[in-house]
C-alpha positions in Angstrom: -3.4 -20.5 23.1 -2.7 -22.9 20.2 -1.3 -21.5 17.4 -1.8 -23.8 14.3 -1.0 -21.7 10.9 -1.6 -22.8 7.7 0.2 -20.1 5.4 0.8 -22.6 2.2 3.5 -22.6 0.7 6.2 -19.8 0.8 6.6 -18.4 -1.7 10.3 -17.9 -3.2 12.7 -14.4 -1.8 12.3 -12.2 -4.4 15.1 -9.6 -5.6 15.3 -6.8 -8.2 16.8 -3.3 -8.7 15.9 -1.1 -5.4 13.9 -4.6 -4.1 15.6 -4.4 -0.6 16.8 -7.2 1.3 15.5 -11.0 0.1 13.2 -12.5 2.2 10.5 -15.7 1.7 7.6 -13.9 1.9 3.9 -16.6 3.0 0.4 -16.2 1.6 -1.8 -14.2 3.5 -4.0 -17.0 4.4 -6.4 -17.4 7.4 -6.0 -19.2 10.5 -6.4 -22.8 9.4 -10.5 -24.1 10.0 -9.3 -26.9 12.4 -8.8 -24.9 14.9 -12.6 -23.5 14.9 -14.6 -24.9 17.2 -17.7 -26.9 15.8 -21.5 -25.3 17.3 -21.9 -28.3 19.4 -18.7 -27.1 21.4 -19.4 -23.6 21.6 -20.6 -22.7 25.1 -22.3 -18.7 23.7 -21.8 -16.0 26.6 -25.5 -15.0 27.1 -23.6 -11.3 27.1 -22.4 -12.1 23.5 -25.5 -13.3 22.4 -27.2 -10.2 22.8 -24.5 -8.8 20.6 -25.5 -9.7 17.5 -29.3 -8.8 17.2 -32.0 -11.7 16.4 -33.1 -9.5 13.5 -30.5 -10.3 11.2 -29.5 -13.4 9.4 -26.5 -15.7 10.1 -24.1 -15.3 7.4 -22.9 -18.1 5.1 -21.1 -18.3 1.7 -24.7 -17.7 0.1 -26.3 -14.8 1.3 -23.6 -12.8 3.3 -23.2 -11.6 -0.1 -26.4 -10.6 -0.7 -27.2 -9.4 2.3 -24.0 -7.1 3.1 -24.5 -5.4 0.2 -28.1 -4.3 0.8 -27.0 -3.4 4.5 -24.1 -1.8 3.7 -26.2 0.4 1.4 -27.7 2.6 4.6 -24.8 2.8 5.8 -22.0 6.1 4.9 -19.8 5.8 7.1 -16.2 4.9 5.1 -13.4 5.0 7.9 -12.4 3.2 11.1 -10.9 3.6 13.6 -8.2 0.7 15.5 -7.4 1.8 18.6 -4.1 0.1 20.3 -1.5 0.1 22.7 0.8 2.2 20.3 -1.8 4.3 19.7 -4.9 4.9 16.1 -4.8 4.0 13.4 -7.2 5.5 11.0 -8.4 3.6 7.7 -11.0 4.4 4.4 -13.3 1.8 2.7 -13.3 1.6 -0.8 -16.5 2.7 -1.7 -15.8 0.4 -5.1 -15.3 -2.7 -3.2 -19.2 -2.8 -2.2 -19.0 -6.2 0.0 -16.3 -6.5 1.7 -16.9 -2.7 2.5 -19.7 -3.8 4.3 -18.6 -6.6 5.8 -15.4 -4.8 7.7 -18.2 -2.4 8.6 -20.6 -5.3 9.5 -18.7 -6.8 11.4 -17.9 -3.2 13.4 -21.0 -2.7 13.9 -21.2 -5.8 15.7 -18.9 -5.1 17.7 -16.8 -8.0 16.4 -13.5 -6.7 17.0 -14.0 -5.0 20.4 -11.5 -6.6 20.8 -9.8 -7.6 18.7 -6.1 -8.9 18.6 -3.2 -8.7 15.8 -2.1 -12.3 15.7 1.1 -12.3 12.9 3.2 -9.7 12.5 6.2 -9.7 9.6 8.1 -6.5 9.2 8.3 -5.1 5.6 5.3 -7.4 4.5 2.1 -6.9 7.2 0.8 -6.8 10.4 -2.3 -9.4 10.4 -6.0 -10.4 13.4 -9.1 -10.4 13.1 -9.5 -14.6 13.6 -7.9 -14.7 17.4 -9.2 -18.4 18.7 -10.3 -16.8 21.8 -13.6 -17.5 23.3 -15.8 -14.2 22.2 -14.6 -13.7 19.0 -14.5 -18.1 18.9 -18.3 -17.1 20.0 -19.4 -14.2 18.1 -18.3 -16.1 14.9 -20.0 -18.9 15.3 -23.3 -16.6 16.2 -22.8 -13.8 12.6 -22.2 -17.1 11.1 -19.2 -18.8 8.8 -18.7 -17.5 5.7 -17.0 -16.6 3.5 -16.6 -13.2 0.5 -16.1 -13.3 -2.9 -13.4 -11.7 -4.7 -13.9 -7.8 -5.5 -10.2 -7.6 -6.9 -10.0 -3.8 -9.0 -6.8 -2.9 -10.5 -7.0 0.4 -9.0 -6.3 -0.8 -5.7 -3.2 -2.2 -4.7 -0.8 -4.2 -2.4 0.9 0.0 -2.0 2.2 0.3 1.9 -1.2 1.0 4.1 -3.4 -1.3 1.9 -6.0 -3.2 3.8 -7.0 -6.3 2.2 -8.5 -9.7 3.5 -6.4 -13.1 4.0 -7.8 -16.1 2.1 -7.8 -20.0 2.6 -5.0 -21.6 -0.5 -6.6 -24.6 -0.2 -10.0 -26.0 -2.0 -10.7 -21.9 -3.3 -10.1 -21.4 -6.7 -12.3 -18.7 -6.8 -9.9 -16.8 -4.5 -12.6 -16.1 -1.8 -12.0 -13.9 1.1 -11.9 -14.8 4.8 -15.2 -13.1 6.3 -12.8 -11.9 9.6 -9.1 -12.4 8.7 -7.9 -8.8 7.6 -4.0 -7.4 6.8 -2.5 -4.1 6.7 0.1 -3.6 4.1 4.1 -2.3 5.9 5.3 -3.8 2.9 9.3 -3.1 1.0 10.4 -0.4 -1.7 9.9 -2.7 -4.9 11.9 -1.5 -8.0 11.2 -2.0 -11.3 13.8 -4.5 -12.4 11.2 -7.4 -9.9 7.8 -5.4 -10.2 8.8 -5.7 -14.1 9.0 -10.1 -12.9 5.4 -9.4 -11.4 3.5 -8.6 -14.0 5.9 -10.8 -16.7 4.9 -13.6 -13.9 1.1 -13.0 -12.9 0.5 -11.1 -16.2 -0.3 -7.4 -13.6 -0.6 -4.1 -16.2 0.7 -1.6 -13.8 0.6 2.1 -14.0 3.3 5.0 -14.3 2.1 6.0 -11.4 1.0 2.4 -9.7 5.1 2.1 -10.1 6.5 4.1 -8.6 4.5 4.2 -5.5 5.9 0.7 -4.9 9.6 2.1 -5.4 8.9 5.1 -3.4 6.7 4.2 -0.5 6.9 0.5 -1.2 4.4 -2.7 -0.8 3.9 -6.7 -1.6 2.5 -6.6 -5.1 3.0 -10.3 -5.8 -0.5 -10.3 -3.4 -2.7 -8.5 -6.2 -4.6 -10.2 -7.9 -5.1 -13.4 -4.8 -6.5 -11.0 -2.1 -9.2 -8.0 -2.2 -7.5 -4.5 -1.0 -11.2 -3.0 0.4 -9.1 0.0 2.5 -5.5 2.2 3.5 -4.7 4.0 6.1 -4.8 7.6 5.8 -3.0 8.3 8.8 -1.0 6.6 12.3 1.3 4.2 9.5 3.4 4.8 12.1 1.3 2.5 14.7 1.4 -0.1 12.3 5.3 0.0 11.8 6.3 -0.5 16.0 3.4 -3.3 15.7 5.0 -4.7 12.9 8.3 -5.0 14.6 7.1 -6.7 17.8 9.2 -9.5 18.6 7.6 -12.6 17.4 7.7 -16.5 17.6 8.5 -19.3 14.3 5.1 -19.0 13.1 5.1 -15.1 13.5 3.1 -15.1 16.4 3.8 -11.6 18.5 5.8 -12.9 21.8 3.1 -9.9 23.8 -0.5 -9.5 22.7 -1.1 -7.0 20.3 -4.5 -5.5 21.1 -6.7 -3.8 18.4 -10.3 -2.2 19.3 -12.3 -0.4 16.5 -15.0 2.0 15.3 -16.2 4.0 13.2 -15.5 7.1 12.5 -15.6 10.0 10.9 -13.3 12.9 8.9 -12.8 14.8 12.3 -9.1 13.7 13.2 -7.9 15.1 9.9 -8.7 19.2 11.7 
């Protein structure tokens, strides 16, 4: 499998009171576009083609937000279950981030994540997946449509432990538009007040007392706030996320064993 990644310039190690070990954390960027096949090169399996109903448009940067907003308004579900080799992860999607919420539900509905795989694991930072270079997801991206999403930053939704967000390109992307397919879950590390204060000064972010306490007690990745759209959170199964993050990896953070994930809409019966 071709493992070509463009992660952008590494951010400097952040050190602060209670900040944990020094570790450079690179942006959560989607895999490089050149790995994607052109339409002429994609031989679409008919079994895959049937997964994409003809009444849905091919998504582009121009039509994706409008289509997803309208489609998402007809869907009441806000829970998705991720089945992995280590167990189940339940994520809740935020209604006040409508385009990203609808996009994720739509990709689950179109069976794009059935299966998908986690392709980047970084302990105390993130697990990332969704943009696999395998043949089936490449075919589905061609059929569903290559597109990005407008940023939907909300100061209430930050990168604390368990946050669900979308990766993005750091090249020629001044509007910080999100990937349409590649997502990540934050594991993070505890962030002390000195380090969080530096993030606030450097990035012009103002955290509430409750948010600062969450970063200090639960951990997260505050340097991603205002850079990536957070649209959900893990409500059960963070121990599973931690096991995924602990998977042995190569120098490009690619897990040395396949970390398959299958997704479906869920209800809240798991809470019982």
